[in-house]
C-alpha positions in Angstrom: -3.7 0.5 30.4 -6.6 2.6 29.0 -9.5 0.7 27.5 -9.0 1.1 23.7 -5.3 0.8 23.9 -3.4 -2.5 23.7 0.1 -3.7 23.0 0.3 -6.3 20.2 3.8 -7.5 19.6 5.8 -4.7 18.1 2.8 -2.3 17.7 0.4 -0.4 19.8 -3.3 -0.6 18.7 -5.2 2.6 19.5 -9.0 2.2 18.9 -10.4 5.8 18.6 -13.9 4.4 18.4 -13.5 3.4 22.2 -11.4 6.4 23.1 -13.4 9.2 21.5 -14.5 10.6 24.9 -11.0 10.3 26.4 -8.8 13.4 26.6 -6.0 13.4 24.1 -3.5 14.4 26.8 -4.5 11.2 28.7 -3.9 9.1 25.6 -0.5 10.7 24.9 0.7 10.0 28.5 -0.4 6.4 28.2 1.5 6.0 24.9 4.5 7.6 26.5 4.5 4.9 29.2 4.1 2.1 26.8 7.0 3.2 24.6 9.2 3.7 27.6 8.6 0.2 28.8 8.4 -1.7 25.5 10.2 -2.0 22.1 7.6 -0.4 19.9 7.9 0.2 16.2 4.3 1.0 15.1 1.1 2.8 16.1 -1.9 1.1 14.6 -4.9 3.6 14.9 -8.4 2.3 14.3 -10.9 5.0 13.2 -13.9 3.3 11.5 -16.6 5.3 13.2 -18.4 7.5 10.5 -19.8 6.7 7.1 -19.2 10.2 5.9 -15.6 11.0 5.1 -15.7 14.7 6.4 -16.9 13.4 9.9 -14.4 10.6 9.8 -11.5 13.0 9.0 -12.3 15.5 11.8 -12.9 12.6 14.2 -9.3 11.4 14.1 -7.6 14.7 13.0 -6.9 15.9 16.5 -5.5 12.6 17.6 -3.2 12.0 14.7 -1.9 15.5 14.8 -0.8 15.2 18.5 0.5 11.6 18.0 2.7 12.6 15.1 3.7 15.8 16.9 4.9 13.8 20.0 6.3 10.6 18.6 8.6 9.8 15.7 7.0 6.4 15.0 5.5 4.6 12.1 1.7 5.3 12.1 -0.8 3.1 10.3 -4.4 4.2 10.1 -7.3 1.8 9.7 -10.2 3.5 7.9 -12.8 3.1 5.2 -11.7 3.5 1.5 -13.9 6.5 0.8 -14.4 7.5 -2.9 -12.7 10.9 -2.1 -9.2 11.9 -3.2 -9.5 15.0 -1.0 -10.0 12.7 2.1 -6.8 10.8 1.3 -4.9 14.1 0.4 -5.8 15.4 3.9 -4.8 12.3 6.0 -1.6 12.0 4.0 -0.7 15.6 4.9 -1.4 14.9 8.5 1.5 12.5 8.5 -0.2 9.0 8.2 2.5 6.6 7.0 0.3 3.6 6.0 -3.3 2.6 5.5 -5.3 -0.5 6.4 -8.4 0.1 4.2 -11.8 -1.5 4.4 -12.4 -1.9 0.7 -15.9 -2.7 -0.6 -15.3 -4.9 -3.7 -18.6 -3.7 -5.4 -18.7 -0.1 -4.1 -15.2 1.2 -4.1 -14.0 3.1 -7.1 -10.9 1.5 -8.7 -9.6 5.0 -9.6 -9.6 5.9 -5.9 -7.5 2.8 -5.0 -5.1 3.6 -7.8 -4.8 7.2 -6.5 -4.1 6.0 -3.0 -1.4 3.6 -4.0 0.4 6.4 -6.0 0.1 8.8 -3.2 1.7 6.7 -0.5 5.0 4.9 -0.9 4.9 1.4 -2.2 4.1 -1.3 0.3 2.1 0.8 2.7 -1.4 0.1 1.6 -3.1 -2.9 3.2 -6.5 -4.5 3.3 -8.1 -7.3 5.1 -9.6 -10.3 3.1 -12.8 -11.4 4.9 -15.3 -14.2 4.3 -15.3 -17.9 3.8 -12.9 -18.8 1.1 -11.3 -21.9 -0.3 -7.6 -21.9 -1.1 -8.2 -21.1 -4.8 -10.7 -18.3 -4.0 -8.2 -16.7 -1.5 -5.4 -16.9 -4.1 -7.6 -15.3 -6.8 -8.5 -12.5 -4.4 -4.8 -12.0 -3.4 -3.9 -11.7 -7.0 -6.5 -9.0 -7.6 -5.4 -6.9 -4.8 -1.6 -7.2 -5.4 -2.2 -6.2 -9.0 -3.5 -3.0 -7.7 -0.5 -2.6 -5.3 -2.6 -3.4 -2.2 -1.3 -5.8 0.3 -3.9 -8.3 1.4 -4.0 -9.6 4.9 -6.0 -12.8 5.8 -6.8 -12.7 9.4 -6.9 -16.0 11.3 -10.3 -15.5 12.8 -11.7 -15.2 9.2 -10.4 -17.3 6.5 -7.0 -18.6 7.4 -8.1 -21.3 9.9 -10.1 -22.9 7.1 -7.1 -23.3 4.7 -4.9 -26.3 4.8 -1.7 -24.3 5.1 -1.5 -20.7 6.4 2.2 -20.6 5.5 1.5 -21.7 2.0 -1.0 -18.8 1.5 1.4 -16.4 3.1 4.1 -17.4 0.7 1.7 -16.9 -2.2 1.1 -13.3 -0.8 4.7 -12.5 -0.8 5.3 -14.1 -4.3 2.4 -12.0 -5.7 3.7 -8.8 -4.1 7.2 -9.4 -5.6 5.8 -10.1 -9.1 3.9 -6.7 -8.9 6.9 -4.9 -7.6 5.3 -3.9 -4.3 7.9 -3.1 -1.6 8.1 -5.6 1.3 9.8 -3.1 3.6 6.9 -2.8 6.1 5.3 -6.3 5.6 7.3 -7.6 8.6 5.4 -5.2 10.9 2.0 -6.8 10.2 0.7 -10.3 10.0 -0.3 -11.3 6.5 -2.1 -14.5 7.4 -2.9 -14.5 11.1 0.7 -15.6 11.7 2.9 -13.7 14.1 6.3 -13.8 13.0 9.1 -14.9 15.3 10.6 -11.9 17.0 14.0 -11.0 15.8 16.9 -10.3 18.2 17.7 -6.8 19.3 20.3 -6.4 16.6 17.8 -7.3 13.9 15.3 -4.8 15.3 17.8 -2.1 15.4 18.5 -2.6 11.7 14.8 -2.4 11.0 14.6 0.9 12.9 17.5 2.3 10.9 15.8 1.4 7.6 12.6 2.8 9.1 14.2 6.2 9.9 15.4 6.5 6.2 11.9 5.6 5.0 10.4 8.2 7.5 12.7 11.0 6.1 11.8 10.2 2.5 8.1 10.1 3.2 8.2 13.3 5.2 10.1 15.1 2.4 7.5 13.8 -0.2 4.7 15.0 2.1 6.2 18.5 2.6 6.7 18.9 -1.1 3.0 17.8 -1.7 1.6 20.1 0.8 3.7 23.0 -0.5 2.5 22.2 -4.0 -1.2 22.2 -3.0 -0.7 25.5 -1.0 0.9 27.2 -4.1 -2.0 26.1 -6.3 -4.4 27.7 -3.7 -2.4 30.9 -3.6 -2.1 31.2 -7.4 -6.0 30.8 -7.5 -6.4 33.4 -4.7 -8.1 30.9 -2.4 
């Protein structure tokens, strides 16, 4: 397996910061082999290489275009939450299904987060909570993010191992998401609290894929309408 690609439960993690000098065709071939031999639902693409949003966009654009062109699979992109609606318009149009955003609590514009959570379907915007927190601190942070329609993930190597009950914190995340009417459709694909959910049987996974296909179709239609609307506005302005 290529360095920079790994299989993690039901998803393939693709680290473009490691693969930036690797030919796209070589990456595609590796992904085909992995999908053929494994029951994969998700591509999780990591692309936190540049601080400038324009450089970041063009860095992963060629990879995402080919991945979405070759595979009908749920694609989640890990990137920085840039204060740029144009940046997010562009990656939404590329076909990215979900985001795992690195959000700077002091430097990220709330309006940008609100824009992103309206642009993508409910339940597809995630962020990782980092730092040393007590249970009460974690729950306060969870509530702040879920109120903004962002799904917080507490990774085991950061905070969760210092709490008394990982399952308790995870239950609090789910409760907060429900209270804020955030869809839980895709939560099952990603660990919320450093906990890997027990794998379902083949029948259950098939049901999830059927539900996933419906979600893909709706997201694709929404994306096409948006891209068409943007193009029409350019045409009317003679741009």
